[in-house]
KEBAVEX-866580 format. One record per residue (C-alpha): x, y, z. Coordinates in steps of 0.1 Angstrom, whole numbers, padded with zeros to 4 digits, always signed. Layout:
N
XYZ;...
% end
This chain:
529
+0000+0000+0000;+0014+0034-0009;+0018+0062+0016;-0010+0081+0001;-0033+0051+0004;-0023+0046+0041;-0032+0081+0048;-0065+0080+0028;-0076+0047+0044;-0069+0059+0080;-0039+0035+0086;-0014+0062+0095;-0007+0073+0132;-0003+0108+0146;+0020+0118+0174;+0020+0154+0188;+0045+0167+0213;+0046+0200+0232;+0082+0209+0237;+0096+0239+0254;+0101+0259+0222;+0082+0239+0196;+0050+0220+0192;+0055+0192+0166;+0031+0167+0150;+0044+0137+0131;+0024+0113+0109;+0039+0078+0105;+0030+0050+0082;+0026+0013+0090;+0063+0008+0087;+0067+0035+0114;+0086+0059+0091;+0076+0096+0091;+0053+0106+0063;+0047+0142+0071;+0051+0167+0100;+0038+0200+0112;+0053+0225+0136;+0044+0256+0156;+0070+0276+0175;+0062+0290+0209;+0079+0303+0240;+0072+0304+0277;+0066+0337+0294;+0074+0352+0328;+0042+0361+0345;+0044+0375+0381;+0077+0358+0386;+0064+0324+0372;+0075+0307+0340;+0043+0297+0323;+0024+0290+0290;-0012+0302+0288;-0038+0276+0280;-0050+0298+0252;-0016+0295+0236;-0017+0257+0242;-0049+0255+0222;-0038+0279+0196;-0005+0261+0192;-0022+0228+0189;-0045+0241+0161;-0017+0258+0142;+0006+0228+0145;-0021+0204+0133;-0031+0228+0105;+0005+0228+0093;+0005+0190+0093;-0027+0189+0073;-0013+0214+0048;+0020+0195+0044;+0001+0162+0039;-0020+0177+0011;+0010+0193-0006;+0030+0161-0004;+0004+0135-0014;-0024+0155-0030;-0050+0143-0005;-0066+0156+0027;-0058+0142+0061;-0092+0132+0073;-0086+0105+0100;-0060+0083+0115;-0055+0049+0131;-0044+0063+0165;-0032+0095+0181;-0008+0101+0210;-0001+0133+0230;+0032+0141+0247;+0047+0171+0265;+0074+0184+0287;+0070+0167+0321;+0062+0179+0356;+0048+0213+0365;+0015+0223+0380;-0019+0226+0363;-0048+0228+0388;-0085+0230+0380;-0118+0233+0400;-0150+0213+0397;-0160+0232+0366;-0126+0228+0349;-0117+0264+0356;-0079+0269+0358;-0070+0281+0393;-0035+0295+0388;-0013+0300+0357;+0005+0268+0346;+0038+0265+0366;+0062+0247+0344;+0092+0225+0352;+0115+0255+0348;+0103+0271+0381;+0125+0266+0412;+0100+0278+0438;+0093+0247+0458;+0125+0240+0477;+0108+0238+0511;+0082+0214+0499;+0106+0192+0479;+0129+0189+0510;+0100+0180+0533;+0085+0155+0510;+0119+0139+0503;+0124+0135+0541;+0088+0122+0546;+0089+0097+0517;+0126+0087+0519;+0124+0092+0482;+0139+0121+0462;+0112+0147+0452;+0127+0173+0429;+0115+0209+0429;+0099+0206+0394;+0076+0176+0403;+0039+0183+0404;+0035+0171+0439;+0062+0195+0451;+0043+0224+0435;+0010+0213+0451;+0026+0209+0486;+0043+0243+0483;+0010+0259+0475;-0004+0242+0506;+0025+0254+0527;+0021+0289+0513;-0016+0288+0521;-0026+0299+0486;-0063+0306+0483;-0069+0283+0454;-0059+0251+0472;-0094+0245+0487;-0109+0246+0452;-0087+0220+0436;-0107+0192+0420;-0082+0180+0394;-0045+0184+0387;-0025+0171+0358;+0005+0176+0334;+0005+0195+0301;+0002+0162+0282;-0027+0151+0305;-0045+0184+0299;-0042+0183+0261;-0054+0147+0261;-0083+0156+0283;-0096+0184+0261;-0094+0161+0231;-0109+0130+0246;-0127+0140+0278;-0106+0115+0298;-0086+0125+0329;-0058+0099+0325;-0021+0097+0322;+0007+0073+0311;+0029+0057+0338;+0060+0076+0327;+0044+0110+0328;+0027+0101+0361;+0061+0094+0376;+0069+0131+0374;+0037+0139+0393;+0041+0115+0422;+0063+0084+0429;+0052+0052+0412;+0052+0017+0425;+0066-0003+0396;+0051-0035+0409;+0015-0022+0405;+0023+0004+0378;+0003+0029+0399;+0010+0057+0424;+0028+0045+0455;-0001+0039+0479;+0021+0041+0511;+0034+0075+0501;-0001+0086+0491;-0013+0078+0526;+0016+0098+0540;+0007+0128+0519;-0029+0127+0529;-0018+0128+0565;+0004+0158+0558;-0026+0174+0542;-0047+0171+0573;-0055+0206+0587;-0047+0223+0554;-0071+0238+0528;-0068+0207+0506;-0102+0190+0513;-0098+0160+0490;-0077+0128+0491;-0047+0130+0467;-0060+0100+0448;-0092+0119+0440;-0075+0148+0422;-0047+0130+0402;-0053+0116+0367;-0058+0078+0365;-0028+0059+0351;-0035+0038+0320;-0009+0012+0311;+0011+0014+0278;-0007-0004+0250;-0042+0002+0263;-0067+0027+0248;-0068+0058+0270;-0098+0075+0253;-0112+0084+0219;-0114+0117+0200;-0146+0135+0208;-0166+0157+0185;-0154+0187+0205;-0118+0175+0204;-0120+0171+0166;-0133+0206+0162;-0105+0219+0184;-0078+0200+0164;-0093+0211+0130;-0119+0239+0130;-0125+0233+0093;-0142+0200+0101;-0121+0180+0076;-0104+0158+0103;-0123+0136+0127;-0137+0101+0135;-0137+0077+0164;-0099+0077+0168;-0083+0059+0198;-0056+0076+0219;-0028+0060+0236;-0020+0072+0272;-0004+0107+0272;+0033+0106+0280;+0061+0129+0291;+0090+0139+0268;+0114+0118+0287;+0094+0087+0279;+0090+0095+0243;+0127+0100+0241;+0131+0064+0255;+0107+0051+0229;+0123+0070+0201;+0157+0055+0210;+0146+0020+0220;+0161+0024+0254;+0135+0009+0277;+0153-0023+0289;+0176-0026+0319;+0213-0016+0314;+0203+0007+0285;+0195+0044+0285;+0194+0076+0266;+0209+0110+0268;+0190+0140+0254;+0213+0170+0250;+0205+0205+0239;+0197+0236+0260;+0196+0212+0290;+0210+0177+0292;+0196+0146+0310;+0203+0109+0311;+0177+0082+0316;+0191+0048+0328;+0167+0019+0331;+0174+0001+0364;+0175-0036+0371;+0166-0030+0408;+0158-0001+0432;+0187+0021+0444;+0200+0014+0478;+0198+0050+0490;+0182+0083+0483;+0203+0106+0462;+0192+0142+0456;+0211+0143+0424;+0191+0114+0409;+0154+0114+0401;+0135+0081+0400;+0109+0081+0372;+0097+0052+0350;+0096+0039+0314;+0062+0040+0296;+0057+0005+0311;+0063+0016+0347;+0098+0002+0351;+0122+0023+0373;+0145+0047+0356;+0173+0068+0372;+0172+0103+0357;+0201+0128+0360;+0188+0161+0349;+0211+0191+0344;+0198+0225+0336;+0226+0237+0314;+0242+0222+0283;+0249+0240+0251;+0240+0276+0259;+0275+0287+0270;+0291+0267+0242;+0268+0284+0216;+0277+0318+0232;+0314+0312+0227;+0309+0299+0192;+0290+0332+0186;+0321+0351+0198;+0343+0334+0173;+0318+0338+0145;+0314+0375+0153;+0352+0380+0152;+0354+0364+0118;+0327+0388+0105;+0347+0417+0120;+0377+0407+0098;+0356+0401+0067;+0352+0364+0068;+0316+0351+0065;+0318+0315+0076;+0284+0295+0076;+0273+0285+0111;+0275+0248+0103;+0311+0251+0090;+0321+0272+0120;+0307+0246+0144;+0324+0217+0126;+0358+0235+0127;+0356+0244+0164;+0345+0209+0173;+0374+0195+0153;+0398+0217+0173;+0382+0204+0205;+0390+0168+0193;+0427+0178+0190;+0429+0193+0225;+0447+0176+0254;+0426+0149+0270;+0427+0167+0304;+0425+0202+0287;+0458+0211+0304;+0441+0227+0334;+0415+0248+0315;+0382+0243+0334;+0348+0256+0322;+0315+0258+0340;+0286+0263+0317;+0260+0272+0343;+0234+0295+0326;+0210+0284+0353;+0214+0270+0388;+0226+0234+0388;+0211+0211+0416;+0233+0182+0406;+0264+0201+0417;+0248+0223+0443;+0251+0256+0425;+0219+0277+0431;+0223+0304+0405;+0235+0306+0369;+0269+0321+0363;+0292+0307+0335;+0328+0307+0345;+0362+0298+0331;+0391+0289+0353;+0428+0282+0346;+0460+0284+0365;+0486+0311+0355;+0510+0285+0341;+0483+0268+0319;+0494+0264+0283;+0463+0283+0271;+0454+0276+0235;+0424+0273+0213;+0423+0235+0212;+0424+0229+0250;+0399+0258+0254;+0375+0243+0230;+0378+0208+0245;+0371+0223+0279;+0339+0240+0266;+0327+0207+0252;+0336+0188+0284;+0316+0213+0304;+0284+0202+0285;+0287+0167+0300;+0306+0174+0333;+0276+0178+0356;+0259+0149+0339;+0290+0128+0346;+0290+0139+0382;+0254+0126+0387;+0260+0094+0367;+0292+0086+0387;+0269+0082+0417;+0250+0055+0398;+0281+0036+0386;+0304+0040+0416;+0281+0041+0446;+0251+0021+0433;+0271-0002+0409;+0246+0003+0381;+0258-0014+0349;+0256+0003+0316;+0258-0015+0283;+0247+0011+0257;+0235+0047+0257;+0214+0061+0228;+0220+0098+0223;+0199+0124+0206;+0195+0162+0206;+0212+0192+0191;+0245+0186+0209;+0250+0156+0186;+0245+0174+0153;+0282+0172+0149;+0287+0137+0163;+0324+0137+0168;+0337+0147+0193;+0305+0150+0213;+0295+0114+0209;+0330+0103+0218;+0332+0125+0249;+0299+0113+0262;+0311+0077+0258;+0341+0086+0280;+0319+0104+0305;+0295+0075+0310;+0319+0046+0304;+0295+0030+0279;+0290+0027+0242;+0271+0056+0228;+0249+0051+0197;+0233+0077+0174;+0203+0062+0156;+0193+0073+0121;+0160+0085+0137;+0176+0105+0165;+0165+0137+0149;+0128+0128+0147;+0123+0135+0184;+0096+0130+0209;+0067+0134+0184;+0079+0103+0166;+0083+0086+0200;+0047+0092+0210;+0036+0082+0176;+0054+0048+0181;+0035+0044+0214;+0002+0051+0197;+0011+0026+0170;+0019+0000+0196;-0016+0005+0211;-0033+0003+0177;-0012-0026+0161;+0002-0048+0188;-0005-0085+0189;-0022-0101+0220;+0004-0103+0248;+0031-0084+0228;+0052-0063+0251;+0064-0028+0242;+0100-0039+0243;+0093-0067+0218;+0073-0043+0195;+0101-0017+0194;+0129-0042+0190;+0112-0065+0165;+0090-0042+0145;+0105-0007+0146;+0143-0009+0152;+0151-0044+0138;+0166-0030+0106;+0175+0005+0120;+0211+0016+0115;+0231+0037+0138;+0267+0047+0146;+0283+0035+0178;+0314+0048+0196;+0330+0030+0225;+0349+0047+0254;+0385+0055+0245;+0409+0050+0274;+0429+0082+0267;+0397+0102+0267;+0384+0084+0299;+0416+0091+0318;+0418+0127+0306;+0382+0135+0315;+0386+0119+0349;+0416+0142+0355;+0395+0172+0343;+0367+0162+0366;+0390+0163+0397;+0398+0199+0391;+0362+0206+0380;+0347+0193+0413;+0374+0209+0434;+0366+0243+0419;+0328+0241+0427;+0332+0259+0460;+0345+0289+0441;+0317+0287+0416;+0291+0285+0445;+0306+0315+0462;+0307+0335+0430;+0271+0326+0421;+0258+0333+0455;+0232+0361+0458;+0238+0365+0495;
% end
């Protein structure tokens, strides 16, 4: 069957992901390859000291992204996109969306980017003996309770961005296990919210304005592969006001961007993981067993199937690198040399590859924002070197690239050295890997594992949630997600793999000793006290 026939006959699947700067829709065929896409660029805004997106912009962005998809389908295939086999919704995880009994939004959406819940996160971590990061939904809820915010007594429902978009399209207040794990801790044995911790929270809530049990206001978890609702007439009109698109289309459970990254890289089995690197960088390592201790540097979330995953999330990655690259590009323009951006990046990366493995004492800190993994509260990029350092462009460039993975390495060293977590292969994706060498090579050295870039690494989370929707629509009875991805999606997929190089490993370890020893100076310089 041709691609046009797949689309016309409703055999194609749609995935839509709300990223931090772009909403993207992807249409995939029965062989899981992308057939068309649509995009809508957007940005968060600061409102009364809170990073947020308005729900009006969520709806507008959804419509414009979907309209772009429909336009591109018609231009490419000469037919209109009228229906689909399945749809999946994904979005950036965490944050706080609270509504009353009439679905009125109670406060502006508080996104993952806000660091306003330190008191709540610390208290919940102590109460649960389980790390609760500031960006988690439950930390936002508890902080609102501690602050005695007036809206708390009116809360009837809270969810994530993916859960909200799914709700307005299907009418179902549900969530996928992975996205749920950024709301509240999950019991992997039951693939549901941890009941013991739920009871502890309800006890903490006694005497506060919250007048409902936590279980009554959280979205219901739907397992991967099961139908989580169907497109309503209202939802179809929201997606496509022209009335061209519609039908009784099933939806897979809405998921978080971390989980769609796992699906898009086939990294959902123990000893595998993925690293997403762009403006921020985070690793997701699938665990064989629970960690022996609570580590504030490591978040425990889950795969789409509810299996435990150790997440090391670092707030800064390429922003400082890009700024320095901009300095070099600006200098070239000043002297009359107009070098294309891609060529400039390739050249500077090649110089980094030629630098000394330990950077000869040049240490860079890329902190555009505070970094919880290394205990730095405020953003302040810094460069350090001793007076006798042989300062040159190659060592400098290598240090800048090292800084993009240094905090990530500090967090993952806890997993490998203290928790003895074994890694076999890491799948990498994101803008940091557009020029694979040396970035892929340095990441392999940082994590001590093979790093693979798949051909589809650039397709992103919209493709990942489309795969989860396809799994729901097309899986055989009893077929697990791991088998579906390995056997049907990635069996013939090609990728490039780099193994850790001993010289790089030794050099980066030497670099890290100086990097970690200099953190006290960084903390002092970045302090607002």
